[in-house]
C-alpha positions as CSV (number, residue, x, y, z in Angstrom):
1,M,0.0,0.0,0.0
2,A,1.4,3.4,-1.0
3,T,2.4,5.8,1.8
4,R,-0.1,8.7,2.0
5,V,1.4,12.2,2.5
6,L,0.0,15.7,3.1
7,I,2.3,18.6,2.3
8,V,2.0,21.8,4.4
9,D,4.3,24.7,3.3
10,P,3.8,28.5,2.8
11,Q,4.9,28.4,-0.8
12,P,2.3,26.9,-3.3
13,L,4.9,26.4,-6.0
14,F,7.0,24.3,-3.7
15,C,4.0,22.3,-2.7
16,E,3.1,21.5,-6.3
17,S,6.7,20.6,-7.2
18,L,7.2,18.3,-4.2
19,A,3.8,16.7,-4.8
20,A,4.8,15.9,-8.4
21,S,8.1,14.5,-7.3
22,L,6.7,12.3,-4.6
23,S,3.8,11.1,-6.8
24,A,6.2,10.1,-9.6
25,S,7.9,7.8,-7.1
26,G,4.7,6.0,-6.1
27,I,3.9,8.0,-2.9
28,E,0.3,9.0,-2.7
29,V,0.0,12.8,-2.1
30,V,-3.4,13.3,-0.7
31,G,-3.1,17.1,-1.0
32,W,-1.3,20.2,0.1
33,T,-2.1,23.5,1.9
34,T,-0.3,26.6,3.1
35,D,-2.5,26.9,6.2
36,E,-2.2,25.2,9.7
37,R,-6.0,25.1,10.3
38,E,-6.7,23.7,6.9
39,A,-4.1,21.0,7.5
40,W,-5.6,20.1,10.8
41,H,-9.1,19.7,9.4
42,A,-7.6,17.5,6.6
43,T,-5.9,15.2,9.1
44,V,-9.0,14.9,11.2
45,A,-11.3,14.1,8.2
46,D,-8.9,11.6,6.5
47,P,-5.6,11.1,8.3
48,P,-2.6,10.6,6.0
49,D,0.4,8.4,7.0
50,V,2.8,11.4,7.1
51,V,2.5,15.1,7.2
52,L,5.5,17.1,5.8
53,A,5.3,20.6,7.4
54,E,7.4,23.7,7.4
55,C,7.8,25.6,10.7
56,E,6.4,29.0,9.4
57,L,3.3,28.8,7.3
58,A,1.2,31.3,5.4
59,A,-1.1,31.1,8.4
60,G,-0.2,29.3,11.6
61,S,2.8,27.1,12.5
62,G,3.9,23.6,11.5
63,L,5.2,23.1,15.0
64,N,1.8,24.0,16.4
65,L,0.2,21.6,13.9
66,S,2.5,18.9,15.1
67,R,1.5,19.5,18.7
68,K,-2.2,19.0,17.7
69,I,-1.9,15.9,15.6
70,H,1.2,14.0,16.5
71,D,-0.8,11.4,18.5
72,H,-2.5,10.1,15.4
73,V,-0.4,11.3,12.4
74,R,3.4,11.1,11.9
75,V,4.7,14.7,11.4
76,V,8.0,15.4,9.8
77,I,9.3,19.0,9.9
78,L,10.6,19.8,6.4
79,T,12.3,23.1,6.7
80,R,14.3,25.8,4.9
81,R,16.3,26.4,8.0
82,P,19.4,24.3,9.1
83,E,18.0,21.3,11.0
84,G,19.9,22.2,14.1
85,Q,18.0,25.4,14.6
86,V,14.6,23.6,14.9
87,L,15.5,20.0,15.8
88,L,14.8,20.3,19.5
89,D,11.6,22.3,18.9
90,A,10.5,19.6,16.4
91,V,11.0,16.9,19.0
92,A,9.2,18.9,21.7
93,A,6.3,19.3,19.3
94,G,6.0,15.6,18.8
95,A,7.4,15.4,15.3
96,V,9.0,12.1,14.2
97,G,11.6,13.8,11.9
98,C,13.3,17.0,11.0
99,I,14.8,17.4,7.5
100,S,16.3,20.4,5.7
101,H,15.3,21.3,2.1
102,D,19.0,20.5,1.3
103,I,18.1,16.8,1.2
104,A,18.0,15.1,-2.2
105,V,14.4,14.2,-3.4
106,A,15.3,10.5,-3.7
107,E,16.6,10.4,-0.1
108,L,13.4,12.2,1.1
109,Q,11.3,9.6,-0.7
110,K,13.1,6.8,1.0
111,L,12.7,8.4,4.5
112,V,9.0,9.1,3.9
113,R,8.4,5.4,2.9
114,D,10.2,4.1,6.0
115,P,7.6,1.9,7.7
116,R,9.4,1.7,11.1
117,H,7.5,3.7,13.6
118,G,9.5,5.0,16.5
119,R,12.5,5.8,14.2
120,F,13.3,9.6,14.1
121,L,13.6,10.6,10.4
122,A,16.7,12.7,9.6
123,D,19.2,13.1,6.8
124,P,22.0,10.8,7.9
125,D,24.6,12.9,6.1
126,R,23.6,16.0,8.1
127,L,22.5,14.5,11.4
128,L,25.8,14.9,13.3
129,D,26.1,18.6,12.4
130,A,22.4,19.2,13.3
131,L,22.9,17.6,16.7
132,R,26.0,19.6,17.4
133,M,24.2,22.8,16.4
134,A,21.1,21.9,18.5
135,S,23.1,21.0,21.6
136,G,26.0,23.5,21.6
137,Q,24.9,26.8,20.0
138,R,26.8,29.5,21.9
139,I,25.9,28.1,25.3
140,D,28.6,30.1,27.0
141,D,26.8,33.4,26.0
142,P,24.5,34.6,28.9
143,S,22.1,36.0,26.3
144,A,22.0,32.8,24.4
145,R,21.3,30.9,27.6
146,M,18.3,33.2,28.2
147,L,17.0,32.5,24.7
148,A,17.4,28.8,25.4
149,R,15.0,29.2,28.4
150,L,12.1,30.1,26.0
151,T,9.6,27.5,25.1
152,P,9.1,26.6,21.4
153,R,5.9,28.8,21.4
154,E,7.7,31.7,23.0
155,R,10.5,31.5,20.4
156,E,7.8,31.7,17.7
157,I,6.4,34.8,19.4
158,L,9.9,36.3,19.7
159,R,10.6,35.7,16.0
160,L,7.4,37.6,15.2
161,L,8.4,40.4,17.5
162,T,11.6,40.9,15.5
163,Q,9.4,41.5,12.5
164,G,7.6,44.4,14.3
165,L,4.2,42.7,14.4
166,D,1.5,43.8,16.9
167,D,-0.5,41.4,19.1
168,N,-3.5,41.2,16.7
169,T,-1.3,40.3,13.7
170,M,0.6,37.7,15.7
171,A,-2.7,36.2,17.0
172,Q,-3.9,35.9,13.4
173,Q,-0.7,34.4,12.2
174,L,-0.6,31.8,15.0
175,Y,-4.3,31.2,15.4
176,L,-4.2,32.4,19.0
177,S,-6.2,35.0,20.9
178,S,-4.7,38.4,21.4
179,R,-4.9,37.8,25.1
180,T,-2.8,34.6,24.8
181,V,-0.3,36.4,22.7
182,R,0.0,39.2,25.3
183,T,0.7,36.5,27.9
184,H,3.4,34.9,25.8
185,V,5.0,38.3,25.1
186,G,5.0,39.0,28.9
187,N,6.7,35.7,29.5
188,V,9.3,36.4,26.8
189,L,10.2,39.8,28.3
190,R,10.4,38.3,31.8
191,K,12.7,35.4,30.8
192,L,14.9,37.7,28.7
193,G,15.2,40.2,31.5
194,V,14.1,43.1,29.3
195,H,11.5,45.8,29.7
196,S,10.2,46.3,26.1
197,R,9.4,44.5,22.9
198,A,12.0,46.5,21.1
199,E,14.7,45.4,23.6
200,A,13.6,41.8,23.2
201,A,13.8,42.1,19.4
202,R,17.2,43.6,19.5
203,L,18.5,40.9,21.8
204,A,17.0,38.2,19.6
205,L,18.5,39.6,16.4
206,A,21.9,40.0,18.0
207,V,22.0,36.5,19.6
208,G,19.5,34.4,17.8
209,G,21.2,34.0,14.4
210,P,19.4,33.1,11.2
211,E,16.4,31.6,13.1
212,M,15.4,35.1,14.3
213,R,16.4,36.8,11.0
214,S,14.4,34.6,8.7
215,G,11.8,37.2,8.1
216,K,8.1,36.8,7.3
217,Q,7.3,34.7,4.3
218,V,4.6,36.4,2.2
219,V,2.4,34.2,0.1
220,T,-0.5,35.3,-2.2
221,I,-3.4,32.8,-2.2
222,E,-7.1,33.1,-2.6
223,G,-7.8,32.1,1.0
224,P,-6.6,29.0,2.8
225,R,-7.6,25.9,1.0
226,L,-6.6,22.3,0.7
227,T,-5.6,21.4,-2.8
228,K,-6.2,17.7,-3.5
229,R,-4.6,15.6,-6.1
């Protein structure tokens, strides 16, 4: 029986291209979407075997999606970032894999087809570097240690703060209430030992590296929708 895959990524062109490549290898792509909520509904209605999800989506978060569905669907974070930047957050969110876009399509196909549940999926050629980055990033820097204290959700909030987004915009982006966002922002400021959002953003940009400088990905779509094949 073919492995059934749902693709969740902010870039429609990437979704279409990956879907075509996986389908050509005999993997059944049940659909793709740029939106966390749409992906969640799809997995509830007809759970695939594997969800391939980017961290930042056109709306929502692949990590948050994994938190919601990992008990009944295997989620693999397929990211544009270096794996080491998101590996620990992926594990904390319940994902069963973390793979960079640098992986060859043929190798991704092999990993997606792997029937062995309980095995964490990663590019074997990059795993050692990813683990070193995840475990040893600037741990001697006091500011870096403060960033490490943040939860995965708080790091998402901090990343959006570096983009100058207000509470309402962050709430829409992450499918949270404005009140919840304000609570997370308060926790971020307290843990970082700063008194303003601007100070938090400056610290994140100075210490956080590419993860905090990734910028917001803008995608033009006619509303969130699941595109089925």
